[in-house]
LOTIDO-822935 format. One record per residue (C-alpha): residue in one letter; x, y, z. Coordinates in steps of 0.5 Angstrom, whole numbers, padded with zeros to 4 digits, always signed. Example, Ala and Ser with C-alpha at 12.3 -4.5 7.8 and 13.67 -1.06 7.14 Angstrom:
! LOTIDO-822935
A+0025-0009+0016S+0027-0002+0014
END
This chain:
! LOTIDO-822935
M+0047+0001+0041A+0044+0004+0035T+0047-0002+0031H+0044-0007+0036L+0037-0004+0035N+0038-0004+0028H+0039-0011+0028V+0033-0013+0032F+0029-0008+0028R+0031-0012+0021T+0030-0019+0025S+0023-0017+0027I+0021-0015+0020L+0024-0022+0017K+0020-0026+0022H+0014-0022+0021K+0015-0023+0013T+0016-0031+0015Q+0010-0031+0019S+0006-0027+0013E+0008-0032+0008T+0006-0038+0013L-0001-0035+0014L-0002-0034+0006R+0000-0041+0005T-0005-0043+0010S-0011-0038+0007R-0010-0042+0000R-0011-0048+0004N-0017-0045+0008P-0021-0040+0004R-0024-0037+0011F-0018-0034+0012E-0017-0031+0005V-0019-0024+0006I-0013-0023+0012N-0008-0023+0006A-0012-0019+0001T-0007-0013+0001T-0001-0018+0000S-0004-0022-0006S-0002-0019-0013P-0006-0022-0019S-0002-0025-0025S-0006-0021-0029A-0004-0014-0026R+0003-0017-0027Q+0002-0018-0034L+0000-0011-0035I+0006-0008-0032E+0011-0013-0035S+0008-0012-0042G+0008-0005-0042I+0000-0004-0042V+0001-0001-0035R+0007+0004-0035S+0012+0002-0029I+0014+0009-0026L+0020+0010-0021P+0018+0014-0015K+0024+0019-0017D+0021+0020-0024A+0014+0021-0021S+0014+0028-0021S+0016+0029-0028A+0010+0024-0030I+0005+0029-0026N+0008+0035-0028S+0010+0034-0035E+0006+0029-0038G-0001+0030-0034F-0001+0024-0030I-0006+0025-0024L-0003+0021-0018L-0009+0016-0015D-0007+0014-0008V-0011+0008-0006R-0008+0007+0001P-0013+0006+0007Y-0015+0013+0010W-0010+0011+0016E-0004+0011+0012R-0006+0017+0008E-0007+0021+0014K+0000+0020+0016A+0003+0023+0010R+0000+0024+0003V+0002+0028-0004A-0002+0035-0004G-0007+0035-0010S-0007+0027-0010L-0014+0024-0011H-0015+0019-0006V-0020+0012-0007P-0018+0006-0003I-0018+0000-0006F-0018-0004+0001V-0022-0001+0007E-0023-0003+0014D-0027-0010+0015K-0032-0007+0020D-0036-0014+0020N-0037-0017+0027S-0040-0024+0025P-0036-0029+0029I-0032-0031+0023T-0030-0024+0022L-0028-0023+0029L-0024-0030+0029K-0020-0027+0023K-0019-0020+0026W-0016-0024+0032V-0011-0028+0028H-0010-0022+0024F-0008-0018+0030G-0003-0024+0032Y+0000-0025+0026I+0000-0018+0023G-0004-0012+0027L+0001-0012+0033W+0007-0011+0029T+0005-0007+0023G-0001-0003+0026Q-0005-0005+0020Y-0013-0006+0021L-0016-0013+0018T-0019-0010+0011T-0023-0012+0005V-0024-0010-0002N-0027-0004-0003S-0033-0006-0007E-0035+0001-0009F-0027+0003-0012L-0029+0003-0019I-0035+0007-0018Q-0032+0012-0014V-0026+0013-0019E-0031+0014-0024K-0034+0019-0020A-0028+0023-0019V-0025+0022-0026P-0030+0021-0031G-0026+0021-0037K-0023+0014-0038D-0017+0017-0043T-0015+0021-0037K-0007+0019-0035L-0007+0016-0028L-0001+0014-0024V-0004+0009-0019A+0000+0009-0012C+0000+0005-0005G+0005+0004+0000E+0009-0002-0003G+0006-0003-0010L+0002-0009-0009R-0005-0006-0007S-0004-0001-0013M-0003-0007-0018T-0009-0010-0016A-0012-0003-0017A-0009-0002-0024S-0012-0009-0026K-0019-0007-0024L-0018+0000-0027Y-0016-0003-0034N-0021-0008-0034G-0026-0002-0032G-0024+0002-0038Y-0018+0006-0036K-0013+0005-0041N-0007+0011-0040L-0005+0008-0033G+0002+0008-0029W+0004+0004-0023L+0009+0007-0018A+0014+0002-0018G+0015+0000-0011G+0010+0005-0008F+0012+0010-0003N+0016+0006+0001R+0021+0006-0004S+0021+0014-0005K+0026+0019-0003D+0025+0025+0001N+0026+0030-0005D+0022+0025-0010F+0015+0028-0008P+0016+0036-0006S+0009+0037-0005A+0009+0031+0000E+0005+0033+0007G+0003+0030+0014K+0006+0028+0020E+0011+0023+0017K+0015+0022+0011L+0012+0018+0005Q+0016+0012+0006H+0014+0011+0013A+0007+0012+0013T+0006+0004+0012I+0009+0003+0019G+0005+0002+0025G+0005-0002+0031V+0011-0004+0035S+0015-0003+0029Y+0013+0004+0029I+0017+0005+0036F+0023+0001+0033L+0023+0006+0028Q+0022+0012+0032L+0028+0010+0037L+0033+0009+0031I+0031+0016+0028F+0033+0019+0035L+0039+0015+0036K+0041+0017+0029A+0040+0024+0030V+0044+0024+0036G+0050+0020+0033
END
C-alpha cells in the first residue's frame, strides 16, 4: 500500500514538473503569463555569481556552522505562508516574492491558469516580485558588509534574491544550496513550526499525499 502510494506521489510530482515546464515555455512566447513562473526563473547573473564563487554556495549541513562560527545571518526569502509552517528561530524574513493581490481581468486570468497548473497541487499562491525587497533588507541589515546566508525552499528564489542583494551593494553573500528542501532534521537545530523545514513548500493536494505517506511509514 505504502509503495503504491509512494509511486503515485512521485508520478504526480513528475507530471506537475512537466506541466510547469510547459507553462514556462508558454510564458516565454506570451509575456502576459510571465509572472506565473516568476518563482522558477533563475537569472544567469545569479548562476554566474554562484559558479564564480562571488556568492558562496553553502550546503544545508554546513549552514549552522556558517551561522554560528562564521557570523552569517540567515535571511529567509520565502513567502509568509511557507515561513508560517516552518522556520529557523532568529532568522530574518524578507520575501523576494509576495502574493499578487491585483484583481484586474488579466491578473484574474493568470490566477485561474496558475491554479490549474500549479496552485491546486502545491497550494502556492500566484506571486509577484516584491518591489520593496532591497529597501526592506537595507532597513533590517543596514551594513552592506554583513554576511548574509540567503535561503528559500528549493534554492531558486534565493538565487534571484542573492543577485538583487549583490547588485544592491551586499558583497558577503552565501546561498543555501538546494534550499530548505534539501535539509535534514538535524541541519538546523533551532528550526520551529508545525512542519519540518524540508516540507514547508508542500501544500495543496500534494500535502495530503505527503501526510498519508508519513502515517503509513509510521505504522509500518
